[in-house]
DRENNUMI-590174 format. One record per atom (N, C-alpha, C): residue in one letter; x, y, z; residue number from 1. Coordinates in nm, 3 decimals, m for minus. Layout:
# residues N
['a' [X Y Z] NUM]
...
# end
This chain:
# residues 152
['m' [0.606 m0.229 0.214] 1]
['m' [0.607 m0.176 0.348] 1]
['m' [0.483 m0.229 0.421] 1]
['t' [0.498 m0.276 0.543] 2]
['t' [0.387 m0.330 0.619] 2]
['t' [0.372 m0.253 0.750] 2]
['f' [0.248 m0.218 0.781] 3]
['f' [0.216 m0.149 0.904] 3]
['f' [0.112 m0.229 0.978] 3]
['c' [0.110 m0.217 1.108] 4]
['c' [0.015 m0.288 1.191] 4]
['c' [m0.065 m0.187 1.271] 4]
['f' [m0.197 m0.206 1.279] 5]
['f' [m0.277 m0.123 1.366] 5]
['f' [m0.396 m0.203 1.414] 5]
['d' [m0.446 m0.167 1.531] 6]
['d' [m0.558 m0.239 1.590] 6]
['d' [m0.687 m0.206 1.516] 6]
['v' [m0.769 m0.308 1.494] 7]
['v' [m0.903 m0.292 1.439] 7]
['v' [m0.998 m0.354 1.540] 7]
['d' [m1.100 m0.281 1.581] 8]
['d' [m1.193 m0.329 1.682] 8]
['d' [m1.296 m0.424 1.621] 8]
['y' [m1.298 m0.548 1.670] 9]
['y' [m1.396 m0.648 1.630] 9]
['y' [m1.448 m0.713 1.757] 9]
['p' [m1.579 m0.740 1.765] 10]
['p' [m1.631 m0.806 1.885] 10]
['p' [m1.578 m0.949 1.895] 10]
['n' [m1.558 m0.994 2.018] 11]
['n' [m1.522 m1.133 2.048] 11]
['n' [m1.386 m1.177 2.000] 11]
['a' [m1.300 m1.088 1.955] 12]
['a' [m1.167 m1.132 1.912] 12]
['a' [m1.074 m1.012 1.909] 12]
['e' [m0.948 m1.038 1.939] 13]
['e' [m0.847 m0.934 1.920] 13]
['e' [m0.783 m0.961 1.786] 13]
['i' [m0.795 m0.865 1.694] 14]
['i' [m0.747 m0.883 1.557] 14]
['i' [m0.660 m0.764 1.522] 14]
['k' [m0.555 m0.789 1.449] 15]
['k' [m0.471 m0.681 1.398] 15]
['k' [m0.479 m0.684 1.246] 15]
['a' [m0.470 m0.565 1.185] 16]
['a' [m0.477 m0.557 1.039] 16]
['a' [m0.339 m0.523 0.986] 16]
['y' [m0.298 m0.592 0.881] 17]
['y' [m0.167 m0.572 0.820] 17]
['y' [m0.187 m0.540 0.672] 17]
['p' [m0.212 m0.414 0.637] 18]
['p' [m0.231 m0.383 0.496] 18]
['p' [m0.097 m0.381 0.422] 18]
['t' [m0.096 m0.439 0.305] 19]
['t' [0.021 m0.432 0.218] 19]
['t' [m0.007 m0.321 0.117] 19]
['l' [0.077 m0.220 0.115] 20]
['l' [0.048 m0.101 0.036] 20]
['l' [0.147 m0.083 m0.077] 20]
['d' [0.097 m0.049 m0.193] 21]
['d' [0.182 0.001 m0.301] 21]
['d' [0.199 0.151 m0.274] 21]
['r' [0.276 0.216 m0.353] 22]
['r' [0.297 0.361 m0.335] 22]
['r' [0.178 0.436 m0.393] 22]
['l' [0.075 0.455 m0.313] 23]
['l' [m0.047 0.521 m0.356] 23]
['l' [m0.036 0.672 m0.337] 23]
['r' [m0.086 0.746 m0.436] 24]
['r' [m0.085 0.892 m0.430] 24]
['r' [m0.222 0.942 m0.386] 24]
['i' [m0.222 1.026 m0.283] 25]
['i' [m0.347 1.081 m0.228] 25]
['i' [m0.337 1.231 m0.222] 25]
['m' [m0.444 1.298 m0.266] 26]
['m' [m0.453 1.443 m0.253] 26]
['m' [m0.551 1.474 m0.140] 26]
['v' [m0.505 1.552 m0.043] 27]
['v' [m0.587 1.598 0.068] 27]
['v' [m0.620 1.745 0.043] 27]
['v' [m0.749 1.779 0.053] 28]
['v' [m0.792 1.917 0.033] 28]
['v' [m0.872 1.960 0.155] 28]
['d' [m0.819 2.057 0.229] 29]
['d' [m0.885 2.108 0.350] 29]
['d' [m0.838 2.250 0.373] 29]
['d' [m0.931 2.342 0.391] 30]
['d' [m0.894 2.483 0.410] 30]
['d' [m0.829 2.507 0.545] 30]
['n' [m0.851 2.420 0.642] 31]
['n' [m0.788 2.433 0.773] 31]
['n' [m0.649 2.369 0.765] 31]
['i' [m0.547 2.451 0.773] 32]
['i' [m0.410 2.404 0.755] 32]
['i' [m0.375 2.295 0.856] 32]
['d' [m0.418 2.312 0.981] 33]
['d' [m0.387 2.211 1.082] 33]
['d' [m0.452 2.077 1.049] 33]
['h' [m0.580 2.079 1.009] 34]
['h' [m0.648 1.954 0.971] 34]
['h' [m0.582 1.892 0.849] 34]
['c' [m0.544 1.975 0.756] 35]
['c' [m0.476 1.929 0.635] 35]
['c' [m0.345 1.859 0.670] 35]
['d' [m0.268 1.920 0.758] 36]
['d' [m0.139 1.864 0.800] 36]
['d' [m0.157 1.732 0.876] 36]
['v' [m0.254 1.728 0.968] 37]
['v' [m0.276 1.607 1.047] 37]
['v' [m0.320 1.492 0.957] 37]
['t' [m0.414 1.518 0.867] 38]
['t' [m0.461 1.413 0.775] 38]
['t' [m0.347 1.365 0.687] 38]
['s' [m0.271 1.459 0.634] 39]
['s' [m0.157 1.424 0.548] 39]
['s' [m0.054 1.341 0.623] 39]
['c' [m0.017 1.383 0.743] 40]
['c' [0.082 1.308 0.822] 40]
['c' [0.033 1.168 0.854] 40]
['c' [m0.094 1.156 0.888] 41]
['c' [m0.152 1.026 0.916] 41]
['c' [m0.137 0.934 0.796] 41]
['l' [m0.170 0.982 0.679] 42]
['l' [m0.160 0.901 0.557] 42]
['l' [m0.015 0.871 0.521] 42]
['e' [0.073 0.967 0.540] 43]
['e' [0.215 0.946 0.510] 43]
['e' [0.276 0.840 0.602] 43]
['m' [0.228 0.831 0.726] 44]
['m' [0.277 0.729 0.820] 44]
['m' [0.254 0.588 0.766] 44]
['f' [0.152 0.572 0.683] 45]
['f' [0.120 0.441 0.627] 45]
['f' [0.181 0.422 0.488] 45]
['g' [0.271 0.512 0.448] 46]
['g' [0.344 0.493 0.325] 46]
['g' [0.282 0.556 0.201] 46]
['f' [0.174 0.630 0.218] 47]
['f' [0.113 0.695 0.103] 47]
['f' [0.192 0.819 0.064] 47]
['e' [0.193 0.850 m0.064] 48]
['e' [0.250 0.976 m0.112] 48]
['e' [0.135 1.076 m0.112] 48]
['v' [0.153 1.185 m0.037] 49]
['v' [0.042 1.279 m0.015] 49]
['v' [0.079 1.418 m0.064] 49]
['v' [m0.016 1.480 m0.131] 50]
['v' [m0.007 1.622 m0.165] 50]
['v' [m0.125 1.688 m0.097] 50]
['a' [m0.100 1.797 m0.024] 51]
['a' [m0.205 1.868 0.047] 51]
['a' [m0.228 2.004 m0.017] 51]
['r' [m0.355 2.039 m0.029] 52]
['r' [m0.395 2.168 m0.082] 52]
['r' [m0.500 2.229 0.010] 52]
['t' [m0.500 2.363 0.022] 53]
['t' [m0.590 2.429 0.115] 53]
['t' [m0.707 2.501 0.049] 53]
['s' [m0.727 2.478 m0.080] 54]
['s' [m0.844 2.534 m0.148] 54]
['s' [m0.881 2.447 m0.267] 54]
['a' [m1.005 2.462 m0.310] 55]
['a' [m1.051 2.387 m0.426] 55]
['a' [m0.971 2.425 m0.550] 55]
['q' [m0.943 2.553 m0.567] 56]
['q' [m0.869 2.596 m0.686] 56]
['q' [m0.728 2.539 m0.688] 56]
['e' [m0.660 2.538 m0.572] 57]
['e' [m0.526 2.478 m0.565] 57]
['e' [m0.532 2.330 m0.603] 57]
['a' [m0.636 2.261 m0.556] 58]
['a' [m0.651 2.119 m0.589] 58]
['a' [m0.671 2.100 m0.739] 58]
['l' [m0.757 2.180 m0.799] 59]
['l' [m0.784 2.169 m0.943] 59]
['l' [m0.659 2.202 m1.025] 59]
['d' [m0.580 2.298 m0.978] 60]
['d' [m0.457 2.334 m1.048] 60]
['d' [m0.354 2.222 m1.045] 60]
['m' [m0.357 2.136 m0.943] 61]
['m' [m0.255 2.033 m0.923] 61]
['m' [m0.299 1.893 m0.962] 61]
['i' [m0.429 1.869 m0.973] 62]
['i' [m0.479 1.732 m0.984] 62]
['i' [m0.428 1.659 m1.108] 62]
['t' [m0.421 1.724 m1.222] 63]
['t' [m0.375 1.658 m1.344] 63]
['t' [m0.226 1.626 m1.338] 63]
['e' [m0.150 1.715 m1.279] 64]
['e' [m0.005 1.694 m1.267] 64]
['e' [0.028 1.582 m1.167] 64]
['f' [m0.042 1.580 m1.053] 65]
['f' [m0.013 1.483 m0.948] 65]
['f' [m0.073 1.345 m0.977] 65]
['e' [m0.184 1.341 m1.047] 66]
['e' [m0.254 1.217 m1.080] 66]
['e' [m0.276 1.128 m0.958] 66]
['p' [m0.354 1.175 m0.861] 67]
['p' [m0.375 1.095 m0.740] 67]
['p' [m0.458 0.970 m0.767] 67]
['h' [m0.437 0.870 m0.682] 68]
['h' [m0.520 0.749 m0.686] 68]
['h' [m0.647 0.769 m0.604] 68]
['l' [m0.645 0.869 m0.512] 69]
['l' [m0.757 0.891 m0.422] 69]
['l' [m0.758 1.037 m0.375] 69]
['l' [m0.876 1.087 m0.348] 70]
['l' [m0.894 1.222 m0.296] 70]
['l' [m0.957 1.216 m0.158] 70]
['v' [m0.910 1.302 m0.068] 71]
['v' [m0.973 1.321 0.063] 71]
['v' [m1.005 1.470 0.069] 71]
['i' [m1.134 1.503 0.068] 72]
['i' [m1.177 1.642 0.053] 72]
['i' [m1.266 1.684 0.168] 72]
['d' [m1.232 1.796 0.230] 73]
['d' [m1.316 1.858 0.333] 73]
['d' [m1.440 1.915 0.266] 73]
['i' [m1.553 1.906 0.333] 74]
['i' [m1.677 1.958 0.277] 74]
['i' [m1.690 2.108 0.299] 74]
['a' [m1.671 2.154 0.422] 75]
['a' [m1.697 2.294 0.457] 75]
['a' [m1.575 2.381 0.432] 75]
['m' [m1.558 2.422 0.307] 76]
['m' [m1.449 2.514 0.271] 76]
['m' [m1.511 2.643 0.218] 76]
['p' [m1.443 2.756 0.239] 77]
['p' [m1.496 2.882 0.187] 77]
['p' [m1.482 2.890 0.035] 77]
['n' [m1.558 2.976 m0.025] 78]
['n' [m1.558 3.002 m0.170] 78]
['n' [m1.613 2.883 m0.247] 78]
['v' [m1.539 2.774 m0.255] 79]
['v' [m1.585 2.652 m0.324] 79]
['v' [m1.583 2.539 m0.223] 79]
['d' [m1.701 2.487 m0.189] 80]
['d' [m1.706 2.379 m0.090] 80]
['d' [m1.671 2.244 m0.153] 80]
['g' [m1.660 2.143 m0.068] 81]
['g' [m1.621 2.010 m0.115] 81]
['g' [m1.721 1.949 m0.211] 81]
['y' [m1.850 1.974 m0.192] 82]
['y' [m1.951 1.922 m0.284] 82]
['y' [m1.930 1.977 m0.424] 82]
['t' [m1.907 2.106 m0.433] 83]
['t' [m1.885 2.170 m0.563] 83]
['t' [m1.754 2.122 m0.625] 83]
['l' [m1.650 2.108 m0.543] 84]
['l' [m1.522 2.060 m0.594] 84]
['l' [m1.536 1.920 m0.653] 84]
['i' [m1.601 1.828 m0.583] 85]
['i' [m1.610 1.692 m0.636] 85]
['i' [m1.698 1.690 m0.762] 85]
['r' [m1.803 1.771 m0.769] 86]
['r' [m1.884 1.777 m0.892] 86]
['r' [m1.801 1.829 m1.009] 86]
['t' [m1.713 1.926 m0.982] 87]
['t' [m1.624 1.978 m1.086] 87]
['t' [m1.527 1.870 m1.131] 87]
['i' [m1.469 1.797 m1.038] 88]
['i' [m1.377 1.689 m1.072] 88]
['i' [m1.448 1.581 m1.153] 88]
['r' [m1.570 1.549 m1.117] 89]
['r' [m1.645 1.447 m1.191] 89]
['r' [m1.677 1.490 m1.334] 89]
['s' [m1.669 1.619 m1.363] 90]
['s' [m1.695 1.668 m1.499] 90]
['s' [m1.569 1.676 m1.584] 90]
['l' [m1.452 1.647 m1.526] 91]
['l' [m1.326 1.651 m1.599] 91]
['l' [m1.311 1.525 m1.685] 91]
['p' [m1.220 1.528 m1.783] 92]
['p' [m1.200 1.409 m1.867] 92]
['p' [m1.136 1.294 m1.791] 92]
['p' [m1.155 1.171 m1.840] 93]
['p' [m1.090 1.054 m1.779] 93]
['p' [m0.940 1.067 m1.788] 93]
['p' [m0.866 1.013 m1.698] 94]
['p' [m0.909 0.932 m1.583] 94]
['p' [m0.940 1.015 m1.459] 94]
['i' [m0.918 1.145 m1.464] 95]
['i' [m0.937 1.231 m1.346] 95]
['i' [m1.079 1.221 m1.291] 95]
['c' [m1.177 1.215 m1.379] 96]
['c' [m1.317 1.216 m1.336] 96]
['c' [m1.356 1.094 m1.252] 96]
['s' [m1.277 0.989 m1.257] 97]
['s' [m1.316 0.866 m1.187] 97]
['s' [m1.230 0.836 m1.064] 97]
['i' [m1.153 0.932 m1.016] 98]
['i' [m1.072 0.911 m0.896] 98]
['i' [m1.165 0.896 m0.775] 98]
['p' [m1.151 0.787 m0.698] 99]
['p' [m1.234 0.772 m0.579] 99]
['p' [m1.209 0.886 m0.481] 99]
['a' [m1.315 0.922 m0.405] 100]
['a' [m1.303 1.036 m0.315] 100]
['a' [m1.374 1.011 m0.182] 100]
['i' [m1.308 1.056 m0.076] 101]
['i' [m1.363 1.050 0.059] 101]
['i' [m1.400 1.191 0.102] 101]
['a' [m1.524 1.209 0.146] 102]
['a' [m1.565 1.335 0.207] 102]
['a' [m1.525 1.328 0.355] 102]
['l' [m1.443 1.420 0.397] 103]
['l' [m1.398 1.426 0.537] 103]
['l' [m1.450 1.557 0.593] 103]
['t' [m1.537 1.549 0.695] 104]
['t' [m1.605 1.670 0.737] 104]
['t' [m1.626 1.679 0.887] 104]
['g' [m1.640 1.800 0.933] 105]
['g' [m1.678 1.827 1.070] 105]
['g' [m1.825 1.860 1.081] 105]
['l' [m1.897 1.851 0.969] 106]
['l' [m2.041 1.878 0.969] 106]
['l' [m2.116 1.770 1.045] 106]
['r' [m2.242 1.794 1.065] 107]
['r' [m2.324 1.694 1.135] 107]
['r' [m2.324 1.562 1.060] 107]
['n' [m2.331 1.457 1.136] 108]
['n' [m2.334 1.324 1.078] 108]
['n' [m2.480 1.280 1.064] 108]
['t' [m2.546 1.328 0.959] 109]
['t' [m2.685 1.293 0.936] 109]
['t' [m2.698 1.216 0.806] 109]
['l' [m2.807 1.144 0.793] 110]
['l' [m2.833 1.069 0.671] 110]
['l' [m2.840 1.164 0.552] 110]
['r' [m2.901 1.281 0.571] 111]
['r' [m2.912 1.380 0.464] 111]
['r' [m2.774 1.424 0.413] 111]
['e' [m2.682 1.452 0.507] 112]
['e' [m2.547 1.494 0.469] 112]
['e' [m2.473 1.383 0.396] 112]
['r' [m2.487 1.261 0.444] 113]
['r' [m2.422 1.146 0.378] 113]
['r' [m2.476 1.128 0.237] 113]
['e' [m2.607 1.134 0.222] 114]
['e' [m2.668 1.117 0.090] 114]
['e' [m2.624 1.228 m0.005] 114]
['l' [m2.615 1.351 0.043] 115]
['l' [m2.569 1.462 m0.040] 115]
['l' [m2.426 1.439 m0.086] 115]
['a' [m2.342 1.389 0.002] 116]
['a' [m2.203 1.360 m0.034] 116]
['a' [m2.197 1.255 m0.145] 116]
['i' [m2.273 1.148 m0.130] 117]
['i' [m2.272 1.041 m0.231] 117]
['i' [m2.330 1.092 m0.363] 117]
['r' [m2.439 1.164 m0.357] 118]
['r' [m2.499 1.221 m0.481] 118]
['r' [m2.404 1.318 m0.550] 118]
['s' [m2.322 1.387 m0.473] 119]
['s' [m2.228 1.484 m0.531] 119]
['s' [m2.109 1.418 m0.598] 119]
['g' [m2.081 1.291 m0.564] 120]
['g' [m1.971 1.221 m0.630] 120]
['g' [m1.869 1.157 m0.539] 120]
['f' [m1.890 1.166 m0.407] 121]
['f' [m1.801 1.098 m0.313] 121]
['f' [m1.841 0.952 m0.302] 121]
['q' [m1.744 0.866 m0.269] 122]
['q' [m1.774 0.726 m0.247] 122]
['q' [m1.804 0.696 m0.100] 122]
['t' [m1.748 0.778 m0.011] 123]
['t' [m1.773 0.757 0.133] 123]
['t' [m1.764 0.890 0.206] 123]
['y' [m1.814 0.891 0.330] 124]
['y' [m1.829 1.012 0.409] 124]
['y' [m1.780 0.982 0.550] 124]
['l' [m1.676 1.050 0.594] 125]
['l' [m1.621 1.031 0.728] 125]
['l' [m1.630 1.161 0.806] 125]
['v' [m1.659 1.149 0.936] 126]
['v' [m1.679 1.267 1.020] 126]
['v' [m1.558 1.286 1.111] 126]
['k' [m1.507 1.410 1.116] 127]
['k' [m1.398 1.447 1.205] 127]
['k' [m1.450 1.453 1.347] 127]
['p' [m1.369 1.424 1.448] 128]
['p' [m1.233 1.373 1.434] 128]
['p' [m1.236 1.226 1.396] 128]
['i' [m1.143 1.188 1.313] 129]
['i' [m1.138 1.050 1.265] 129]
['i' [m1.012 0.982 1.316] 129]
['q' [m1.025 0.857 1.346] 130]
['q' [m0.910 0.777 1.387] 130]
['q' [m0.828 0.742 1.264] 130]
['p' [m0.695 0.749 1.272] 131]
['p' [m0.612 0.716 1.156] 131]
['p' [m0.645 0.580 1.094] 131]
['k' [m0.668 0.479 1.178] 132]
['k' [m0.697 0.346 1.123] 132]
['k' [m0.827 0.346 1.043] 132]
['d' [m0.927 0.424 1.086] 133]
['d' [m1.053 0.429 1.012] 133]
['d' [m1.033 0.491 0.875] 133]
['l' [m0.952 0.595 0.869] 134]
['l' [m0.922 0.659 0.741] 134]
['l' [m0.847 0.563 0.649] 134]
['v' [m0.748 0.495 0.703] 135]
['v' [m0.667 0.403 0.621] 135]
['v' [m0.751 0.285 0.573] 135]
['v' [m0.838 0.234 0.656] 136]
['v' [m0.926 0.124 0.612] 136]
['v' [m1.013 0.170 0.495] 136]
['e' [m1.068 0.290 0.502] 137]
['e' [m1.150 0.342 0.391] 137]
['e' [m1.067 0.362 0.265] 137]
['v' [m0.945 0.413 0.282] 138]
['v' [m0.856 0.430 0.166] 138]
['v' [m0.833 0.295 0.099] 138]
['l' [m0.799 0.195 0.178] 139]
['l' [m0.771 0.063 0.122] 139]
['l' [m0.893 0.005 0.050] 139]
['k' [m1.011 0.024 0.107] 140]
['k' [m1.133 m0.024 0.042] 140]
['k' [m1.152 0.044 m0.094] 140]
['l' [m1.134 0.174 m0.097] 141]
['l' [m1.163 0.250 m0.219] 141]
['l' [m1.063 0.226 m0.331] 141]
['v' [m0.940 0.193 m0.297] 142]
['v' [m0.841 0.170 m0.402] 142]
['v' [m0.821 0.022 m0.429] 142]
['g' [m0.900 m0.063 m0.364] 143]
['g' [m0.895 m0.204 m0.392] 143]
['g' [m0.772 m0.275 m0.343] 143]
['q' [m0.708 m0.222 m0.239] 144]
['q' [m0.592 m0.287 m0.181] 144]
['q' [m0.636 m0.392 m0.081] 144]
['p' [m0.563 m0.501 m0.069] 145]
['p' [m0.602 m0.605 0.027] 145]
['p' [m0.581 m0.559 0.171] 145]
['l' [m0.667 m0.604 0.257] 146]
['l' [m0.654 m0.580 0.400] 146]
['l' [m0.654 m0.718 0.465] 146]
['v' [m0.537 m0.763 0.508] 147]
['v' [m0.521 m0.897 0.563] 147]
['v' [m0.540 m0.890 0.712] 147]
['l' [m0.629 m0.972 0.766] 148]
['l' [m0.653 m0.975 0.909] 148]
['l' [m0.587 m1.097 0.971] 148]
['a' [m0.517 m1.075 1.081] 149]
['a' [m0.451 m1.186 1.150] 149]
['a' [m0.496 m1.188 1.294] 149]
['r' [m0.545 m1.302 1.339] 150]
['r' [m0.590 m1.317 1.477] 150]
['r' [m0.468 m1.323 1.570] 150]
['t' [m0.473 m1.252 1.681] 151]
['t' [m0.358 m1.249 1.772] 151]
['t' [m0.384 m1.323 1.902] 151]
['n' [m0.501 m1.385 1.918] 152]
['n' [m0.528 m1.459 2.041] 152]
['n' [m0.552 m1.604 2.015] 152]
# end
């Protein structure tokens, strides 16, 4: 399946055409609306998505679903995203090595980014996020090719 979306580059109009395998992604966000929007965005690009609204729901499902990637909100009640990713990193392989994106509405500071990386995330994105930015990060983390084609 091939999708096209605009990628902003200076001095050229370029479109990106990612070729995707059927990748499984788990989205974890306590805000149901944010969870649904993120999931729908990823599903539009052909990903198989499971959404969970709490850390415990994610932990209960992660072994069964075997995601290729995690997208986890940081600011969740009871168990936040930092604690969830540290818990996942302590699980046996291959679960412990699933790449993860921190998706947050928190301040975009160097301190917050560093905390996310130290906790076990590979990247940190701030809401609201553009669908193409999320998909580009997903492709980077799962090692999928991103083919760029010049349109001018």
